[in-house]
C-alpha positions as CSV (number, residue, x, y, z in Angstrom):
1,M,-59.8,-2.1,52.9
2,G,-56.2,-2.9,51.9
3,I,-54.0,-1.3,49.3
4,G,-54.7,-2.6,45.8
5,F,-51.1,-3.1,44.8
6,E,-47.7,-2.2,46.3
7,Q,-44.1,-3.1,45.5
8,L,-42.5,-3.6,48.8
9,A,-38.9,-4.4,47.7
10,W,-37.0,-4.9,44.5
11,E,-33.4,-5.3,43.5
12,H,-31.4,-6.3,40.4
13,T,-29.5,-9.5,41.1
14,P,-27.2,-11.6,38.8
15,Q,-30.3,-13.9,38.2
16,G,-32.6,-11.0,37.3
17,L,-34.9,-8.5,38.9
18,L,-36.2,-9.9,42.2
19,T,-39.4,-8.3,43.4
20,L,-41.6,-8.6,46.5
21,R,-45.1,-7.2,46.1
22,R,-48.3,-7.1,48.0
23,R,-51.7,-7.0,46.3
24,R,-55.3,-7.2,47.5
25,E,-57.2,-10.4,46.4
26,P,-60.7,-9.0,46.1
27,T,-62.4,-12.4,46.0
28,R,-61.0,-13.3,49.5
29,D,-60.5,-9.8,50.8
30,V,-56.9,-10.6,51.9
31,D,-53.5,-9.3,51.2
32,V,-51.4,-11.6,49.0
33,Y,-47.6,-11.5,49.0
34,E,-45.8,-12.6,45.8
35,V,-42.2,-13.0,44.7
36,K,-41.1,-12.6,41.1
37,L,-37.8,-13.1,39.4
38,D,-38.1,-11.0,36.2
39,D,-41.4,-12.2,34.8
40,E,-41.4,-15.6,36.5
41,Y,-43.6,-16.1,39.6
42,L,-41.6,-17.9,42.3
43,M,-44.0,-18.0,45.1
44,S,-47.3,-16.6,46.5
45,S,-48.9,-16.5,49.9
46,L,-52.3,-17.3,48.3
47,F,-51.7,-21.1,48.5
48,T,-49.3,-22.3,51.2
49,V,-50.7,-25.7,52.2
50,A,-48.1,-27.8,50.5
51,E,-45.2,-25.7,51.7
52,E,-46.4,-26.1,55.2
53,E,-47.0,-29.8,54.7
54,L,-43.4,-30.1,53.6
55,A,-42.4,-29.3,57.1
56,R,-45.1,-31.3,58.8
57,L,-44.7,-34.5,56.8
58,G,-40.9,-34.3,56.8
59,L,-40.7,-33.8,60.6
60,A,-43.4,-36.5,61.3
61,A,-40.9,-39.0,59.9
62,V,-38.1,-37.9,62.3
63,D,-37.7,-39.6,65.6
64,G,-36.2,-38.0,68.7
65,Q,-36.1,-34.7,70.6
66,D,-34.0,-31.6,70.4
67,L,-34.0,-31.7,66.6
68,H,-31.7,-29.7,64.4
69,V,-33.5,-29.0,61.2
70,V,-32.4,-27.2,58.0
71,V,-34.8,-25.6,55.5
72,G,-33.4,-25.0,52.1
73,G,-35.0,-22.0,50.6
74,L,-36.5,-19.2,52.8
75,G,-38.9,-17.6,50.3
76,L,-42.0,-16.3,52.0
77,G,-41.2,-18.4,55.1
78,Y,-44.2,-20.7,55.4
79,T,-42.2,-23.9,55.5
80,A,-39.9,-22.6,58.2
81,V,-42.8,-21.3,60.3
82,A,-44.5,-24.7,60.1
83,A,-41.3,-26.4,61.2
84,L,-41.2,-24.2,64.3
85,E,-44.7,-25.5,65.3
86,D,-43.0,-28.8,66.1
87,A,-41.9,-28.3,69.7
88,R,-39.1,-30.8,69.2
89,V,-37.2,-28.4,67.0
90,A,-34.3,-27.0,69.0
91,R,-32.5,-25.3,66.1
92,L,-33.7,-24.3,62.7
93,D,-31.2,-23.1,60.0
94,V,-32.8,-21.6,57.0
95,V,-30.4,-21.4,54.0
96,E,-31.3,-18.8,51.4
97,F,-29.3,-17.9,48.3
98,Q,-30.6,-14.4,47.8
99,P,-29.5,-12.0,50.6
100,Q,-32.4,-9.7,49.6
101,V,-34.9,-12.3,50.8
102,I,-33.2,-12.6,54.2
103,D,-33.4,-8.8,54.4
104,W,-37.2,-8.8,53.8
105,H,-37.6,-11.0,56.8
106,E,-35.2,-9.1,59.0
107,R,-37.1,-5.9,58.1
108,R,-40.4,-7.7,58.9
109,L,-42.0,-7.0,55.6
110,L,-44.1,-10.2,55.8
111,P,-46.4,-9.9,58.8
112,D,-47.6,-13.5,58.8
113,V,-44.1,-14.9,59.4
114,V,-42.4,-12.3,61.7
115,V,-41.7,-15.1,64.1
116,L,-38.7,-16.0,62.0
117,A,-37.0,-12.8,62.9
118,D,-38.0,-13.1,66.6
119,D,-37.5,-16.8,67.5
120,D,-34.1,-17.6,69.0
121,R,-34.1,-21.1,67.5
122,V,-33.9,-19.6,64.0
123,H,-30.7,-18.9,62.1
124,L,-31.1,-17.2,58.7
125,V,-28.1,-18.2,56.6
126,E,-27.0,-16.7,53.3
127,G,-25.7,-19.6,51.1
128,D,-26.2,-22.1,48.3
129,V,-27.9,-25.2,49.7
130,F,-26.9,-27.1,46.6
131,A,-23.2,-26.3,47.0
132,M,-23.5,-27.2,50.6
133,A,-25.0,-30.6,49.7
134,R,-22.0,-31.2,47.4
135,G,-19.3,-30.1,49.9
136,D,-17.8,-31.6,52.9
137,D,-18.8,-29.0,55.5
138,G,-22.6,-29.4,55.3
139,F,-25.4,-27.0,55.9
140,V,-24.2,-25.3,59.1
141,P,-21.5,-22.7,58.4
142,D,-20.8,-22.0,62.1
143,A,-20.3,-25.7,62.8
144,P,-18.7,-27.4,59.7
145,G,-19.4,-31.1,59.5
146,T,-22.5,-31.1,61.6
147,Q,-25.1,-33.7,60.7
148,V,-28.7,-32.6,61.0
149,D,-31.9,-34.5,61.7
150,A,-33.8,-33.2,58.6
151,L,-33.4,-31.2,55.4
152,L,-36.6,-29.7,54.1
153,L,-36.0,-28.4,50.5
154,D,-38.2,-26.0,48.6
155,V,-36.2,-24.2,45.9
156,D,-36.9,-25.7,42.5
157,H,-40.3,-26.2,40.8
158,S,-39.7,-30.0,40.7
159,P,-36.9,-32.5,40.4
160,R,-37.0,-31.9,36.6
161,H,-37.8,-28.2,36.5
162,H,-34.9,-26.2,38.1
163,L,-34.4,-22.6,38.7
164,H,-30.8,-23.0,37.7
165,D,-29.0,-25.6,35.7
166,S,-26.4,-26.0,38.5
167,H,-29.1,-27.6,40.7
168,A,-29.7,-30.6,38.5
169,D,-27.0,-32.8,40.0
170,L,-28.7,-33.0,43.4
171,Y,-31.6,-34.9,41.9
172,T,-29.4,-37.8,40.8
173,V,-28.3,-40.9,42.8
174,D,-24.8,-39.5,43.3
175,G,-26.2,-36.1,44.3
176,L,-28.6,-37.6,46.8
177,R,-25.7,-39.7,48.3
178,R,-23.7,-36.6,48.8
179,L,-26.6,-34.9,50.5
180,A,-27.3,-37.9,52.7
181,R,-23.8,-37.6,54.2
182,H,-25.0,-34.5,56.1
183,L,-27.9,-36.3,57.7
184,R,-27.8,-38.1,61.0
185,P,-28.6,-41.9,61.0
186,D,-32.3,-42.1,60.3
187,G,-32.3,-38.5,59.2
188,V,-34.9,-37.3,56.8
189,F,-34.7,-35.5,53.4
190,A,-38.1,-34.0,52.3
191,L,-38.7,-32.2,49.1
192,W,-41.6,-30.0,47.7
193,S,-42.5,-30.4,44.0
194,D,-45.1,-28.7,41.9
195,D,-45.4,-31.8,39.7
196,P,-47.1,-35.2,40.3
197,P,-45.0,-38.0,41.8
198,D,-42.1,-38.9,39.6
199,D,-41.5,-42.6,39.5
200,A,-37.9,-42.3,38.2
201,F,-37.0,-39.8,41.0
202,V,-38.6,-42.1,43.6
203,A,-36.4,-44.9,42.3
204,D,-33.3,-42.6,42.7
205,L,-34.3,-41.8,46.3
206,E,-34.8,-45.5,47.0
207,A,-31.3,-46.2,45.8
208,V,-30.0,-44.0,48.7
209,F,-32.6,-44.0,51.5
210,A,-34.2,-46.9,53.4
211,T,-37.8,-45.6,53.1
212,V,-39.4,-43.3,50.6
213,E,-42.9,-41.9,50.3
214,A,-44.4,-39.5,47.7
215,H,-47.3,-37.7,49.3
216,V,-49.8,-36.0,47.1
217,V,-51.0,-32.8,48.9
218,T,-54.3,-31.5,47.6
219,F,-56.0,-28.2,48.4
220,P,-59.0,-26.2,47.1
221,N,-58.1,-23.7,44.4
222,F,-60.8,-21.0,44.2
223,L,-59.2,-19.6,41.1
224,T,-60.0,-22.7,39.1
225,G,-63.1,-23.8,41.1
226,G,-61.5,-27.2,41.7
227,E,-58.5,-28.8,43.5
228,S,-54.8,-28.3,42.9
229,A,-52.1,-30.7,44.0
230,N,-48.4,-30.7,44.9
231,T,-46.1,-33.5,45.9
232,V,-44.0,-33.9,49.0
233,Y,-41.3,-36.5,48.9
234,V,-40.1,-37.9,52.3
235,A,-37.0,-40.1,52.3
236,R,-35.5,-41.5,55.5
């Protein structure tokens, strides 16, 4: 029998009160880990299928071996752990804006994803992935100008619903072109979204990338008794 509710970590940030909590989900008899920013739920370990599929679908579109992959947004770590399941991944840089989130993982507060603190391929990087996309140095601070095989991005709720107004420019043709400079030839940009496929955003991706797919990822939702769906965009 697990603890009913426990706040594992919390800290005031410029963006608001960031909280990691664990609660027991009685209908499934499992511990659920949740992240909140003030009163807004950012992520939960209750449903992680689409976050994991972001890595699997994104990397399935990448050719080659010894891949260098960047995950934008560490969060609860499920996208990064799924990326490590691909044996071709030689290096995984995970860029996270909130240093507190990196600290949670380094302190091993999330038992399902402790591999991120133990795998030598993983580099947890404090930084702003959106500023990195705009800049000239790219996503790898210890090797400026490095082009990577894939960027897997899961920060905003969707291309239209952003956690911060400063993110909006990435989801434009100009912003996507700036991002694409940091990918190797035939490199892949993959994006998680909580919304259905957005035709206008697909058109913007198609203006920059050679091939674009919008995958609808469905999963059973016991809370509603039906199915829920997210979208994973994969652009190469």
